[in-house]
C-alpha positions in Angstrom: 78.3 -4.6 -57.2 80.4 -4.6 -54.0 83.9 -6.1 -54.5 86.2 -7.0 -51.6 89.8 -6.7 -52.9 92.1 -8.7 -50.6 95.6 -7.4 -51.0 99.0 -7.6 -49.3 100.0 -4.8 -46.8 101.6 -2.0 -48.8 105.3 -2.3 -49.2 105.5 -6.0 -48.6 105.6 -6.8 -52.3 106.3 -4.1 -54.9 104.9 -6.3 -57.8 101.7 -7.1 -55.9 101.2 -3.4 -55.1 101.5 -2.7 -58.9 99.0 -5.5 -59.7 96.5 -4.5 -57.0 96.6 -0.8 -57.8 96.3 -1.6 -61.5 93.2 -3.6 -61.3 91.5 -1.3 -58.7 92.1 1.7 -60.8 91.1 -0.2 -63.9 87.8 -1.4 -62.3 87.0 2.2 -61.2 87.4 3.2 -64.8 85.4 0.5 -66.5 82.8 0.0 -63.7 82.6 3.4 -61.9 79.3 2.5 -60.3 80.8 -0.4 -58.3 81.9 -0.2 -54.7 85.5 -1.5 -54.4 86.6 -2.3 -50.8 90.3 -2.8 -50.2 91.5 -5.0 -47.3 95.0 -5.8 -46.1 96.5 -7.3 -42.9 97.3 -4.9 -40.2 100.8 -3.7 -39.5 102.9 -5.1 -36.7 102.4 -2.9 -33.6 105.2 -0.5 -32.8 107.7 -1.5 -30.2 107.7 -5.2 -31.1 110.6 -4.8 -33.6 111.8 -8.2 -34.9 111.2 -10.1 -31.7 109.6 -13.5 -31.6 106.5 -11.8 -30.3 106.4 -9.7 -33.4 106.7 -12.8 -35.6 103.9 -14.5 -33.7 101.7 -11.4 -34.0 102.3 -11.3 -37.8 101.4 -14.9 -38.4 98.3 -14.7 -36.2 97.2 -11.5 -38.0 97.8 -12.9 -41.4 96.5 -16.4 -41.0 93.7 -15.9 -38.4 92.5 -12.4 -37.6 92.7 -11.0 -41.1 90.9 -14.0 -42.9 88.2 -13.8 -40.2 87.6 -10.1 -41.0 87.4 -11.0 -44.7 84.8 -13.7 -44.1 82.6 -11.3 -42.1 82.6 -8.7 -44.8 79.5 -8.3 -46.9 80.4 -8.4 -50.6 79.2 -9.8 -53.9 82.6 -11.1 -54.8 85.9 -11.5 -52.9 89.1 -11.3 -55.0 92.4 -12.3 -53.4 95.0 -10.6 -55.6 98.0 -12.8 -54.6 98.0 -16.6 -54.5 100.3 -16.4 -51.4 97.1 -15.3 -49.5 95.2 -18.3 -50.8 94.7 -19.5 -47.2 91.7 -17.1 -47.2 90.0 -19.7 -49.3 89.8 -22.1 -46.3 87.7 -19.5 -44.5 85.5 -18.8 -47.5 84.8 -22.3 -48.7 81.6 -22.5 -46.7 80.5 -19.0 -47.7 78.0 -18.2 -50.3 80.1 -15.4 -51.6 82.0 -16.1 -54.8 85.8 -16.2 -54.3 88.3 -15.3 -57.0 92.1 -15.5 -56.6 94.9 -14.5 -58.9 97.8 -16.9 -59.3 101.0 -15.1 -60.5 103.4 -18.1 -60.4 104.2 -21.2 -58.5 107.9 -20.8 -58.5 108.3 -21.6 -54.8 106.9 -25.1 -55.4 109.6 -25.6 -58.0 112.5 -23.6 -56.3 111.8 -23.6 -52.6 115.2 -21.9 -52.0 113.5 -18.6 -53.0 111.7 -18.7 -49.7 115.0 -19.6 -47.9 116.6 -16.5 -49.2 113.8 -14.2 -47.9 112.5 -15.8 -44.6 114.0 -15.7 -41.2 112.5 -19.1 -40.3 112.6 -20.7 -43.7 111.1 -24.1 -43.0 108.2 -22.6 -41.1 107.6 -20.0 -43.8 107.8 -22.6 -46.6 105.3 -24.8 -44.8 102.9 -21.9 -44.3 103.3 -20.8 -47.9 102.5 -24.2 -49.3 99.5 -24.5 -47.1 98.3 -21.0 -48.1 98.7 -21.6 -51.8 96.8 -24.8 -51.7 93.8 -22.8 -50.4 93.3 -21.5 -53.9 91.8 -24.9 -54.7 88.6 -23.6 -52.9 88.2 -20.6 -55.2 85.3 -20.4 -57.6 87.7 -19.1 -60.3 91.5 -18.8 -60.5 92.9 -16.0 -62.7 96.4 -16.7 -64.0 98.5 -13.9 -65.5 99.9 -16.2 -68.3 99.0 -19.4 -70.0 102.3 -20.8 -68.7 101.2 -20.2 -65.1 97.9 -21.8 -65.9 99.7 -24.9 -67.0 101.8 -24.9 -63.8 98.6 -24.6 -61.8 97.0 -27.6 -63.5 100.2 -29.6 -63.2 100.9 -28.9 -59.5 97.4 -28.5 -58.0 94.1 -30.5 -58.4 92.4 -27.7 -60.3 90.3 -28.3 -63.5 90.9 -26.2 -66.6 87.3 -25.0 -66.5 88.1 -23.0 -63.3 91.0 -21.2 -64.8 91.0 -17.9 -66.8 94.1 -16.3 -68.2 94.1 -12.5 -67.9 97.5 -10.9 -68.4 99.0 -8.1 -66.5 99.3 -4.6 -67.9 101.5 -1.5 -67.9 100.7 1.9 -66.4 100.4 4.8 -68.9 103.2 6.7 -66.9 105.7 4.3 -68.5 106.5 6.1 -71.8 109.5 7.4 -73.8 111.2 10.5 -72.6 112.5 13.3 -74.7 116.0 13.1 -76.2 117.0 16.0 -73.9 115.7 14.2 -70.8 117.4 10.9 -71.8 120.8 12.7 -72.4 120.4 14.4 -69.0 119.8 11.1 -67.2 122.8 9.4 -68.9 125.0 12.3 -68.0 124.0 11.9 -64.3 125.4 8.4 -64.5 128.5 9.5 -66.4 127.8 7.6 -69.6 129.5 8.7 -72.7 127.4 8.9 -75.8 128.9 5.7 -77.2 128.4 3.7 -74.0 125.7 1.0 -74.4 123.8 0.8 -71.2 122.3 -2.6 -70.1 119.5 -2.5 -67.5 118.4 -5.4 -65.3 115.5 -4.9 -62.9 114.4 -7.1 -60.1 115.6 -9.6 -57.5 118.7 -11.7 -57.5 116.9 -15.0 -56.9 118.4 -18.0 -58.9 115.6 -17.8 -61.4 116.6 -14.3 -62.4 119.8 -15.7 -63.8 122.0 -12.7 -62.8 125.1 -14.8 -63.3 124.5 -14.9 -67.1 124.0 -11.2 -67.1 127.4 -10.7 -65.5 129.0 -13.2 -67.8 127.7 -11.4 -70.9 128.9 -8.1 -69.4 132.4 -9.5 -69.0 132.5 -10.8 -72.6 131.4 -7.4 -73.9 134.0 -5.6 -71.8 136.7 -8.0 -73.0 135.7 -7.2 -76.6 136.5 -3.6 -76.0 132.8 -2.5 -76.3 132.0 0.5 -74.1 129.3 -1.0 -71.9 127.7 -0.4 -68.5 125.2 -2.3 -66.4 122.5 -0.6 -64.3 121.1 -3.0 -61.7 117.8 -1.9 -60.2 116.4 -3.9 -57.3 118.1 -6.3 -55.0 121.8 -6.1 -54.4 124.2 -8.7 -55.8 124.6 -11.8 -53.6 128.0 -13.0 -52.3 128.7 -15.3 -55.2 127.8 -12.6 -57.8 129.9 -10.0 -56.0 132.8 -12.4 -56.1 132.4 -12.8 -59.8 132.3 -9.0 -60.2 135.5 -8.6 -58.2 137.3 -11.4 -59.8 136.6 -10.2 -63.3 137.1 -6.5 -62.5 133.6 -5.4 -63.4 133.0 -2.9 -60.6 133.8 0.0 -62.8 131.1 -0.9 -65.4 128.3 -1.7 -62.9 126.0 0.7 -61.0 123.6 -0.8 -58.4 120.8 1.7 -57.9 118.8 -0.4 -55.4 115.0 -0.2 -55.1 113.8 2.9 -56.8 110.7 5.0 -57.0 108.5 4.6 -60.0 109.6 7.9 -61.4 113.3 6.9 -61.1 112.6 3.5 -62.7 111.0 5.2 -65.7 114.1 7.3 -66.0 116.3 4.2 -65.9 114.3 2.5 -68.7 114.7 5.6 -70.8 118.4 5.9 -70.0 119.1 2.3 -70.9 119.8 1.0 -74.4 118.7 -2.5 -73.6 116.7 -4.3 -70.9 118.4 -7.6 -70.3 116.1 -10.2 -68.8 117.4 -13.8 -69.3 115.2 -15.2 -66.6 114.9 -19.0 -66.1 111.4 -18.6 -64.8 108.8 -15.8 -64.9 105.1 -16.0 -64.2 104.6 -13.0 -66.4 107.5 -10.5 -66.7 106.3 -7.0 -66.0 109.6 -5.4 -66.6 109.4 -6.4 -70.3 106.2 -4.4 -70.8 107.6 -1.4 -68.9 110.7 -1.3 -71.0 108.8 -1.6 -74.2 106.4 1.2 -73.2 109.5 3.4 -72.6 110.9 2.6 -76.1 113.7 0.4 -74.7 114.7 -2.6 -76.8 114.4 -5.9 -74.9 116.5 -9.0 -74.8 114.6 -11.8 -73.0 114.9 -15.5 -72.5 112.7 -17.9 -74.4 111.7 -19.6 -71.2 108.4 -20.0 -69.4 105.9 -17.1 -69.9 108.3 -14.5 -71.4 107.5 -15.4 -75.1 103.8 -14.8 -74.4 104.6 -11.2 -73.3 107.3 -10.3 -75.8 105.6 -11.7 -79.0 107.9 -10.7 -81.9 108.8 -7.4 -80.2 112.0 -8.5 -78.5 115.1 -10.6 -79.1 114.6 -13.9 -77.4 117.5 -16.2 -76.5 118.3 -19.3 -74.6 118.7 -18.0 -71.1 122.1 -19.5 -70.5 123.5 -18.7 -74.0 126.0 -15.9 -73.2 127.1 -15.8 -76.8 123.6 -15.2 -78.1 123.1 -12.4 -75.6 126.4 -10.8 -76.6 125.5 -11.1 -80.3 122.1 -9.5 -79.7 123.6 -6.6 -77.7 126.1 -6.0 -80.5 123.4 -6.0 -83.2 121.2 -3.6 -81.3 124.3 -1.3 -80.9 125.5 -1.6 -84.5 122.3 -1.8 -86.5 120.1 1.3 -86.1 117.4 -0.1 -88.4 117.1 -3.2 -86.2 117.1 -1.2 -83.1 114.4 1.1 -84.4 112.3 -1.9 -85.4 112.5 -3.4 -81.9 111.4 0.0 -80.4 108.5 0.3 -82.8 107.3 -3.2 -82.3 107.6 -2.8 -78.5 105.5 0.4 -78.5 102.9 -1.3 -80.6 102.9 -4.4 -78.5 102.2 -2.7 -75.2 99.0 -1.1 -76.6 97.3 -4.5 -76.0 98.2 -4.5 -72.3 96.2 -1.8 -70.5 94.8 -2.0 -67.0 91.4 -1.0 -68.3 91.4 -4.0 -70.7 92.6 -6.3 -67.9 89.9 -4.9 -65.5 87.2 -5.3 -68.1 87.9 -9.0 -68.4 88.1 -9.4 -64.6 84.8 -7.6 -64.2 83.2 -10.0 -66.7 84.4 -12.9 -64.4 82.9 -11.2 -61.4 79.6 -10.7 -63.2 79.4 -14.3 -64.4 80.1 -15.6 -60.9 77.5 -13.2 -59.3 74.9 -14.3 -61.9 75.6 -18.0 -61.1 74.8 -17.4 -57.4 71.4 -15.8 -58.1 
């Protein structure tokens, strides 16, 4: 079988790179005889910089030239790995080739300010995004990464449940616990004393990530005299968050490490005592799996898809309940038996989330659609 994998240009979205690489590698493992063709929009020509001409070239490439190339490609199944590229569906709706798309979340329908934070011309970007995503309505099958996302799709788009299949994300085998020596060395690099409890937050600073609550919990812990430090991986703090940090004198207990390599991220998970993810909305929540795979206890919100991912292997709290978060951190710090239980449950939980298992289920969808067209 010849599969056309339509993905974003590398580096545009870290999480989409992880997903696309995961299913491609998984398919090569479970269906080694298949031919997997990967396609992505072309890069902006050198010399155009960030000029209006560059913007026009990018939009033309993404919404016209690239979908045209996809349509001309000979394949048994086309899989668009990101719902933001759902506009390809408008080009494929008259094609005989089965078309699959993965929908990760529809947060931008619910919180359009997320686009405003990222785009230079926000109204134009938002309009194109909405139009693109509605293109998934032409897909023969929509894969969702969680049941919660499936419910959002049915609620926000005219798509019947029979066209939806939930297939969760997975975690790469490179995410695993480090040795005690390696962990001690990493913590020493950041200047953490043995008694310091290190909180880790990974990701963007969009409103849905609820960074304000993370900072409030950090402040309460510091006021209690608990030796605590926050490692923030990913986007920098925004102006309001930085003002809170300055006003509450938290700079000395925060280290922003920026976007990191995969190897560094694994080290951060191992160095941390707790992954703190009190998100208000997640389509899945990859960082939860990654932390568990590294043997790091997780405190996550009980909102949207996160309980599907954590099962009983994490402490789940109301996302805005600072007191509950502080209490959970203190219990993990002071109760070794409870901490060990979370670690063991987390390591067991992630065994169900492998890219080979995810790819096997995706391959079965391809095969069903291919058989239906015969």
